[in-house]
C-alpha positions as CSV (number, residue, x, y, z in Angstrom):
1,M,0.0,0.0,0.0
2,E,1.3,3.4,-0.9
3,K,0.2,6.9,-0.1
4,I,1.5,10.1,-1.7
5,I,1.4,13.5,0.0
6,T,2.1,16.5,-2.3
7,P,1.7,20.2,-1.6
8,R,-1.0,22.0,-3.6
9,R,1.6,24.1,-5.4
10,L,4.6,22.1,-6.4
11,D,5.9,22.7,-9.9
12,L,9.6,22.3,-9.2
13,P,12.0,19.3,-9.8
14,L,11.9,16.6,-7.2
15,L,14.8,15.2,-5.2
16,Q,14.8,11.5,-4.2
17,F,16.4,10.6,-0.9
18,P,18.1,7.2,-0.5
19,R,15.8,4.3,0.3
20,S,14.6,3.9,3.9
21,L,16.5,1.8,6.4
22,K,14.8,0.0,9.2
23,L,15.8,0.7,12.8
24,N,16.0,-2.3,15.1
25,L,15.3,-1.8,18.8
26,I,17.9,-3.7,20.9
27,P,16.9,-4.5,24.4
28,S,19.4,-3.5,27.1
29,P,21.0,-6.6,28.7
30,S,20.1,-5.2,32.1
31,L,16.4,-5.6,31.2
32,N,16.6,-9.4,31.3
33,R,15.4,-9.5,34.8
34,Y,12.1,-7.9,33.8
35,V,9.5,-9.6,31.6
36,R,6.6,-8.0,29.7
37,H,3.9,-10.2,28.2
38,K,3.7,-8.6,24.8
39,K,5.9,-8.3,21.7
40,R,6.8,-4.7,20.9
41,P,6.8,-3.2,17.4
42,C,10.2,-2.3,15.8
43,S,10.6,1.2,14.5
44,S,11.5,1.9,10.9
45,R,13.6,4.7,9.5
46,L,12.8,7.5,7.2
47,G,14.1,8.5,3.7
48,F,17.6,9.5,4.5
49,K,19.7,6.7,6.1
50,T,19.5,7.2,9.8
51,E,19.8,5.1,12.8
52,I,19.4,6.8,16.2
53,C,21.5,6.3,19.3
54,T,19.9,7.0,22.6
55,E,18.8,5.5,25.9
56,T,15.1,5.8,25.9
57,E,12.8,6.2,28.9
58,N,10.7,3.4,27.5
59,H,12.3,0.7,29.6
60,G,15.9,1.3,28.5
61,V,15.6,0.2,24.9
62,K,18.8,1.2,23.1
63,M,19.2,2.2,19.5
64,N,22.3,2.0,17.4
65,N,23.7,5.1,15.6
66,T,24.9,5.2,12.0
67,V,24.0,8.4,10.2
68,G,24.2,8.9,6.5
69,K,23.7,12.6,5.7
70,K,24.5,12.8,2.0
71,L,21.8,14.1,-0.3
72,L,21.8,13.2,-4.0
73,G,22.0,16.8,-5.2
74,L,20.4,20.2,-4.9
75,A,16.8,21.0,-6.0
76,A,13.9,23.2,-4.9
77,A,11.8,20.3,-3.7
78,A,12.2,16.8,-2.2
79,V,10.6,13.4,-2.0
80,V,10.9,11.2,1.1
81,T,9.8,7.6,1.0
82,V,8.9,6.1,4.3
83,S,8.3,2.4,4.9
84,S,7.0,0.9,8.2
85,S,7.1,-2.7,9.3
86,I,6.1,-4.5,12.5
87,C,8.3,-7.2,13.9
88,C,6.2,-10.2,15.0
89,D,5.9,-13.9,14.4
90,S,3.4,-13.4,11.5
91,P,4.6,-12.0,8.1
92,A,5.6,-8.4,8.3
93,L,3.0,-5.7,7.4
94,A,4.3,-2.9,5.4
95,E,3.2,0.6,4.4
96,S,4.9,2.9,2.0
97,L,4.4,6.7,2.1
98,T,5.9,9.2,-0.3
99,I,6.0,12.9,0.8
100,A,6.9,15.7,-1.6
101,F,7.7,19.1,-0.2
102,P,9.3,22.4,-1.2
103,V,12.9,22.6,-0.1
104,S,13.9,26.0,1.4
105,R,16.6,28.0,-0.3
106,A,18.1,28.7,3.2
107,R,20.5,25.9,4.0
108,E,19.8,26.0,7.8
109,V,16.1,25.8,7.2
110,T,16.5,22.8,4.9
111,A,18.4,21.0,7.7
112,V,15.4,21.7,10.0
113,Q,13.0,20.4,7.3
114,R,14.9,17.1,7.4
115,T,14.6,17.1,11.2
116,L,10.9,17.7,10.8
117,V,10.4,14.6,8.6
118,E,12.4,12.5,11.1
119,A,10.4,13.7,14.1
120,W,7.1,13.4,12.2
121,G,7.9,9.8,11.3
122,L,8.8,8.8,14.8
123,I,5.6,10.2,16.1
124,R,3.6,8.6,13.3
125,E,4.9,5.2,14.4
126,T,5.1,5.4,18.2
127,F,2.8,8.2,19.6
128,V,0.4,6.7,22.2
129,D,-2.7,8.2,20.5
130,P,-3.0,6.7,17.0
131,T,-5.6,9.3,16.1
132,F,-3.0,12.1,16.7
133,N,-5.5,14.1,18.7
134,H,-8.1,13.4,16.0
135,Q,-6.2,15.2,13.2
136,D,-4.7,14.1,9.9
137,W,-1.1,13.8,10.9
138,D,0.1,13.2,7.3
139,S,-1.5,16.5,6.2
140,K,0.1,18.2,9.2
141,L,3.5,17.4,7.8
142,Q,2.6,18.9,4.4
143,Q,1.2,22.1,6.0
144,T,4.2,22.6,8.2
145,M,6.7,22.0,5.4
146,V,4.9,24.7,3.3
147,E,5.0,27.1,6.3
148,M,8.7,26.5,6.6
149,F,9.5,27.2,3.0
150,P,9.7,31.1,3.2
151,L,11.6,31.1,6.5
152,R,15.2,32.2,6.7
153,S,16.4,31.1,10.2
154,A,16.6,27.7,11.9
155,D,15.1,29.2,15.1
156,A,11.9,30.2,13.2
157,A,11.8,26.7,11.5
158,Y,12.1,25.0,14.9
159,G,9.2,27.1,16.1
160,K,7.1,25.6,13.3
161,I,8.0,22.1,14.6
162,K,7.0,23.0,18.1
163,T,3.8,24.5,16.9
164,M,3.0,21.2,15.0
165,L,3.8,19.1,18.1
166,S,1.6,21.3,20.3
167,T,-1.5,20.2,18.2
168,L,-1.1,16.7,19.6
169,G,-2.5,17.9,22.9
170,D,0.3,16.3,24.9
171,P,2.8,18.7,26.6
172,F,5.3,15.8,27.1
173,T,5.8,15.2,23.4
174,R,8.3,17.9,22.5
175,I,11.6,18.7,20.7
176,I,14.6,20.3,22.4
177,S,17.7,21.9,21.0
178,P,21.1,20.1,20.7
179,K,22.4,22.2,23.6
180,E,19.4,21.4,25.8
181,Y,19.8,17.7,25.0
182,Q,23.4,17.7,26.0
183,S,22.4,19.0,29.4
184,F,19.6,16.4,29.6
185,R,22.1,13.6,28.8
186,I,24.5,14.8,31.5
187,G,21.7,14.5,34.0
188,S,20.5,11.1,32.7
189,D,24.0,9.6,32.4
190,G,25.2,10.8,35.7
191,N,28.7,11.3,34.3
192,L,30.5,14.0,32.4
193,Q,34.1,14.9,31.5
194,G,35.1,18.2,33.1
195,V,36.5,19.8,36.3
196,G,33.6,19.4,38.7
197,L,32.3,23.0,39.0
198,F,28.7,24.1,39.5
199,I,28.4,27.7,38.4
200,N,25.6,30.1,38.0
201,S,25.1,33.7,36.9
202,E,24.6,36.2,39.7
203,P,21.3,37.9,38.9
204,K,22.3,41.5,39.7
205,T,25.8,41.7,38.3
206,G,25.7,38.8,35.7
207,H,29.0,37.6,37.1
208,L,29.6,33.8,37.0
209,V,29.9,32.5,40.6
210,V,30.8,29.1,41.9
211,M,27.9,27.4,43.5
212,S,29.7,24.2,44.6
213,C,32.3,21.7,43.7
214,V,31.8,18.0,43.2
215,E,33.6,16.3,46.1
216,G,37.0,14.8,45.0
217,S,36.9,16.6,41.6
218,P,39.8,18.5,40.1
219,A,38.1,21.8,41.2
220,D,37.6,20.5,44.7
221,R,41.3,19.4,44.9
222,A,42.4,22.8,43.7
223,G,40.7,24.5,46.6
224,I,38.0,26.3,44.7
225,H,35.2,27.4,47.0
226,E,31.6,28.4,46.9
227,G,31.3,32.1,46.2
228,D,34.5,32.4,44.1
229,E,33.9,34.4,40.9
230,L,35.0,32.9,37.6
231,V,36.8,35.7,35.6
232,E,38.5,34.0,32.7
233,I,38.6,30.6,31.0
234,N,41.8,29.9,28.9
235,G,42.5,33.6,28.7
236,Q,39.0,34.6,27.5
237,K,37.1,37.1,29.7
238,L,33.6,35.9,30.6
239,D,31.8,39.3,30.4
240,G,28.4,38.6,28.9
241,L,28.8,34.9,28.8
242,D,26.0,32.8,30.4
243,S,26.6,29.9,32.7
244,E,25.8,27.2,30.1
245,A,28.3,28.6,27.7
246,A,30.9,28.8,30.4
247,A,30.2,25.2,31.4
248,Q,30.7,24.1,27.9
249,K,34.2,25.6,27.9
250,L,35.0,23.9,31.2
251,R,34.0,20.5,29.9
252,G,36.3,18.5,27.7
253,R,38.1,15.2,27.1
254,V,39.7,13.5,30.0
255,G,43.5,14.1,30.0
256,T,43.2,17.7,28.7
257,S,43.3,20.7,31.0
258,V,41.7,24.1,31.3
259,T,43.1,27.3,32.9
260,V,40.8,29.5,34.9
261,K,41.1,32.8,36.7
262,L,39.1,33.2,39.9
263,K,38.3,36.1,42.1
264,S,38.2,35.1,45.8
265,M,36.3,37.5,48.0
266,G,38.2,38.2,51.3
267,G,35.3,39.9,53.0
268,S,35.0,42.9,50.7
269,E,35.7,44.0,47.1
270,M,38.9,45.8,48.3
271,N,40.3,42.5,49.8
272,S,39.5,40.3,46.7
273,Q,42.3,38.3,45.2
274,I,42.6,36.9,41.7
275,R,44.4,33.7,41.2
276,E,45.0,31.5,38.2
277,V,44.5,27.7,38.4
278,K,45.2,25.0,35.8
279,L,42.7,22.2,36.2
280,P,43.0,18.8,34.6
281,R,39.8,17.4,33.2
282,D,38.6,14.1,34.6
283,Y,35.5,11.9,34.7
284,I,33.0,13.6,37.0
285,K,30.3,11.4,38.6
286,L,27.1,13.1,39.5
287,S,25.2,11.0,42.0
288,P,21.5,11.4,42.4
289,I,21.7,9.8,45.9
290,S,22.4,11.4,49.3
291,S,22.1,9.4,52.5
292,T,22.6,9.6,56.2
293,I,21.7,7.7,59.4
294,I,19.2,9.3,61.8
295,P,19.8,8.0,65.4
296,H,16.9,8.2,67.8
297,T,15.7,6.7,71.1
298,T,12.7,4.5,71.1
299,P,9.9,4.8,73.8
300,D,11.4,1.8,75.7
301,G,14.8,3.5,75.8
302,R,16.6,1.6,73.0
303,L,18.9,3.4,70.6
304,A,17.6,2.8,67.0
305,K,18.9,3.9,63.6
306,T,16.9,4.9,60.6
307,G,18.6,5.1,57.2
308,Y,17.5,8.2,55.2
309,V,18.0,8.0,51.4
310,K,17.2,11.0,49.2
311,L,16.8,10.3,45.5
312,T,16.7,13.4,43.4
313,A,16.4,11.9,39.8
314,F,16.3,8.6,38.0
315,S,19.6,8.7,36.2
316,Q,21.5,5.6,34.9
317,T,23.5,5.4,38.1
318,A,20.5,5.8,40.5
319,A,20.0,2.0,41.3
320,S,23.7,1.2,41.7
321,D,24.3,4.3,43.9
322,M,21.3,3.4,46.0
323,E,22.3,-0.2,46.4
324,H,25.8,1.0,47.6
325,A,24.2,3.4,50.1
326,V,21.8,0.8,51.5
327,H,24.6,-1.8,51.8
328,E,26.7,0.8,53.7
329,M,23.9,1.5,56.1
330,E,23.1,-2.2,56.6
331,N,26.7,-2.7,57.7
332,Q,26.0,-0.1,60.4
333,N,23.0,-1.9,61.8
334,V,20.2,0.3,60.5
335,Q,16.8,-1.1,61.4
336,S,14.5,0.9,59.1
337,Y,14.5,3.2,56.1
338,I,13.0,6.4,54.8
339,L,13.2,6.8,51.0
340,D,12.6,10.5,50.1
341,L,11.2,11.0,46.6
342,R,9.9,14.5,47.3
343,N,10.4,16.9,44.3
344,N,11.9,14.1,42.2
345,P,10.5,14.8,38.7
346,G,11.4,11.4,37.3
347,G,13.9,10.4,34.6
348,L,14.6,7.0,33.1
349,V,11.8,4.6,33.7
350,K,14.3,1.7,33.6
351,A,16.1,3.3,36.5
352,G,12.8,3.4,38.5
353,L,12.3,-0.3,37.8
354,D,15.8,-1.1,38.9
355,V,15.4,0.8,42.2
356,A,12.2,-1.0,42.9
357,Q,13.9,-4.3,42.6
358,L,16.3,-3.3,45.4
359,W,13.4,-3.4,47.8
360,L,11.3,-6.3,46.4
361,D,11.5,-10.1,46.1
362,G,10.2,-12.6,43.6
363,D,8.3,-11.9,40.4
364,E,6.2,-8.9,41.6
365,T,4.5,-6.7,39.1
366,L,6.1,-3.3,39.1
367,V,3.8,-1.4,36.7
368,Y,1.3,-1.9,33.9
369,T,1.6,-0.2,30.6
370,I,-1.1,0.6,28.1
371,D,0.1,0.9,24.5
372,R,-1.4,2.8,21.6
373,E,-3.7,-0.1,20.7
374,G,-5.1,0.0,24.3
375,V,-3.5,-3.3,25.3
376,T,-2.6,-3.4,29.0
377,S,0.6,-5.4,29.8
378,P,2.4,-6.0,33.1
379,I,6.1,-5.5,33.6
380,N,7.3,-8.1,36.2
381,M,10.5,-8.7,38.0
382,I,12.2,-12.1,37.4
383,D,13.6,-13.8,40.5
384,G,14.1,-10.5,42.5
385,H,16.1,-10.5,45.7
386,A,15.7,-7.4,48.0
387,V,18.8,-5.8,49.5
388,T,17.0,-5.4,52.8
389,H,13.6,-6.4,54.3
390,D,13.7,-3.7,57.0
391,P,10.6,-1.5,57.3
392,L,10.3,1.3,54.7
393,V,8.5,4.6,54.5
394,V,8.5,6.5,51.2
395,L,8.1,10.3,51.2
396,V,6.2,11.9,48.3
397,N,4.7,15.2,47.5
398,E,3.2,17.2,44.5
399,G,6.7,17.4,43.0
400,S,7.1,13.6,42.8
401,A,6.3,12.6,39.2
402,S,6.7,10.0,36.5
403,A,9.3,7.4,37.5
404,S,8.9,8.6,41.1
405,E,5.2,7.6,40.9
406,I,6.1,4.3,39.3
407,L,8.5,3.5,42.1
408,A,6.1,4.7,44.8
409,G,3.2,2.7,43.3
410,A,5.3,-0.4,43.0
411,L,6.5,-0.3,46.6
412,H,3.1,0.6,48.0
413,D,0.9,-1.8,46.0
414,N,3.2,-4.7,46.7
415,C,2.8,-4.0,50.5
416,R,6.5,-3.1,50.8
417,A,6.2,0.5,51.9
418,V,4.0,3.0,53.6
419,L,3.6,6.3,51.7
420,V,3.8,9.6,53.7
421,G,3.4,13.1,52.4
422,R,1.1,14.7,49.9
423,R,-0.6,13.6,46.7
424,T,1.9,13.1,43.8
425,Y,2.0,15.1,40.6
426,G,0.0,12.7,38.4
427,K,2.2,12.0,35.3
428,G,1.1,8.6,34.1
429,K,2.8,8.7,30.7
430,I,6.1,7.3,29.4
431,Q,8.2,9.0,26.9
432,S,10.9,7.7,24.5
433,V,13.8,10.0,24.0
434,T,15.5,9.9,20.6
435,E,18.5,11.9,19.4
436,L,17.8,13.2,16.0
437,D,20.2,13.7,13.1
438,D,21.1,17.3,13.9
439,G,21.8,16.6,17.6
440,S,18.4,17.7,18.9
441,A,16.1,15.3,20.7
442,L,12.5,14.3,20.4
443,F,10.5,13.2,23.4
444,V,7.4,11.2,22.4
445,T,4.8,9.8,24.7
446,V,4.6,6.1,23.8
447,A,2.6,4.6,26.6
448,K,0.5,5.2,29.6
449,Y,1.0,3.3,32.9
450,L,-1.1,2.1,35.8
451,S,0.1,1.1,39.3
452,P,0.4,-2.7,40.1
453,S,-3.1,-2.5,41.6
454,L,-4.3,-1.0,38.3
455,H,-4.8,2.5,39.8
456,E,-4.9,5.4,37.4
457,I,-2.1,7.8,37.9
458,D,-2.2,10.3,35.0
459,Q,-3.7,13.6,36.1
460,V,-4.8,11.8,39.4
461,G,-1.6,11.1,41.3
462,I,-1.0,8.8,44.2
463,T,-2.6,9.6,47.6
464,P,-0.3,8.7,50.4
465,D,-1.4,6.5,53.3
466,V,-0.5,9.2,55.8
467,Q,-0.8,12.9,55.0
468,C,2.1,15.1,56.2
469,T,0.3,18.2,57.4
470,T,0.5,20.5,60.4
471,D,-2.5,18.8,61.9
472,K,-0.7,15.5,61.8
473,I,2.4,17.0,63.5
474,D,0.1,18.4,66.3
475,S,-1.3,15.0,66.9
476,L,2.1,13.3,67.5
477,T,3.4,12.3,70.9
478,G,5.0,14.9,73.2
479,E,8.3,13.2,72.8
480,I,8.5,13.8,69.1
481,L,7.3,17.4,69.5
482,M,10.0,18.0,72.0
483,K,12.5,16.6,69.6
484,M,11.4,18.9,66.9
485,K,11.8,21.9,69.2
486,S,15.2,21.0,70.3
487,S,18.5,21.9,68.6
488,V,18.6,18.9,66.3
489,P,19.9,18.8,62.7
490,L,17.7,20.3,60.1
491,L,16.8,16.9,58.6
492,E,15.6,15.6,61.9
493,A,13.4,18.6,62.3
494,D,11.8,18.0,58.9
495,S,8.1,17.5,59.7
496,C,7.6,14.8,57.1
497,V,10.7,12.9,58.3
498,M,9.2,13.1,61.8
499,V,5.9,11.6,60.6
500,A,7.8,8.9,58.8
501,E,9.8,8.0,61.9
502,H,6.6,7.9,63.9
503,E,5.0,5.5,61.4
504,L,8.1,3.3,61.5
505,E,8.0,3.1,65.3
506,T,4.3,2.5,65.3
507,R,4.7,-0.5,63.0
508,R,7.6,-1.8,64.9
509,S,5.6,-1.6,68.2
510,N,2.6,-3.3,66.6
511,G,4.7,-5.9,64.8
512,T,3.3,-4.8,61.5
513,A,5.4,-5.4,58.5
514,S,5.7,-2.5,56.1
C-alpha cells in the first residue's frame, strides 16, 4: 500500500532521498530480569539513512547510531519515502508513504526540514494516541513544510515544529535543541568529563559565581570554593557569557586541561584576590543519591537507627548508587529506612524499575503499561532479591512525578512501603527520547501506565497512606514534639521525616510489616 502527499503548489523538480533503512530496537541486557507479556513493534527509519542512538525512557531500549547525511543533489523540492514494518511472528505488514515538499533556499532551514520529517515519522509510528488528537497527521507534515518554505532562520523553523507538536495535545511530546539535549544527557547519564564545578550567573551583576564543587573533583582538589567568581577561561574574559556557555568551555576530554582565573572575596571588594589555576579534566560522577543515618531513642529506651536516602532523579546510576548506600547502612545496623522522593521529577523509567527491585523479592508486578492499541501489559521482575527487608517509608509530594510515581506505586501496591506526604503530581505517561540527526532530541509519549493495583495515575496522582500536614504533626506524641523543638539537625526537624519515623516506630511496636 502506498500513499503520496504532495503540496498543492509544487511545480519544481523533485529530489529522491536514498531508500529507507529499518531501525531495530535492541533490548538492554540489564532488562533481562524484567518480563513483559507482549511483543513490541520495531521502529523503521525514514528516507535518509539514519539510525538513532539513545537510551530511551521506554524501559531502557537502546538504539544503534549510524548516520548517512549525504543528499543526491540540490533542488527546490524533495521526496521522502517512508516504509513501516512491524516485527512479529506473523509475516511483516508494510506501508509505504511518499512525501513531496518544497525545499527551502536557506540551508539551515533545509536542515530543520529534514529534522521535521524525522520527528514526524517517529511520532507517526510510536505516539500513544493513534488518532494524533483526531487530526490528519500526514497532512500536518505537508502544512508545516509549506509554512517553513519562506523562512530564513533555523530558530523560526524549529518554532514551526514546536507548533506542530503542540497540536497533539500532549505537553510531554516535544523537541529540544542540541544544547538542551546535552544537558539532559549529563543529568541522565550521571557522568561527564570536566572539572567538577557548578556555576551560576549572579542575577544583579551577571558575574559567574561558583555554587559548589563535586567532592573529590579537580576543582575541589584545587581549593576552589563556593562564592568564588569565575573571571576567565583559557584567557578569555567571561563578560556577557551565560553559565551554560561557560560550562561548555570547562567540559572536555579527560587528560586535557583548562586554565581558569578566579576572584576570591576576602570579606570585601577591596580585599578580593585573583588567582590562576590550571585544572586537569577528569570523569565527574554526579550521584542522584544522598544518604545519612538518623539515630533516635525508642519509647522503651533503646537506641535505634533509621537510614535516610534522598533520590533526586532517576539517572542511569540511580540504582547502583542506592544499592551501595543501602549496603553501607546495613553494615551499620540500620533497622528501618526512609526513602525520600519529594520533588523528584522522574527520569529514566528503567532506573525506577531497577530501584524498585532493590526493595522487592520474587516476580512482583512493578507497573502496567497501556500501548497505543489500548493493550494493558504487566512488567514483572524475574527472581528478584531485595537488598533489605527492613521496614520502609516513602516520602512523596506534589513534586514527585513520572518514574517517582512508578516506584512509589510499585512499593506501595506490593505492600512493601508506607507512603507519607502529599498527593503526587500525576504524570502517568512514558516518553521515549531519541537523538535526531542534527543533535536535537525528540520526546514522544509512547505509553500510559497504571500502578500494580491498576490504579490510574495520570492527572490523578497517588494519595499517600498518611498525609504530612501541620494537623498531623500536632497529633504526634509529646516526645516527638520536644525533639522537633530541640536543637537537632535540620533533617531531623523536617516535619515529614518526623511523621515517617513515627510511622516506622508504630509499625515496629505493633509488629506490623511494612
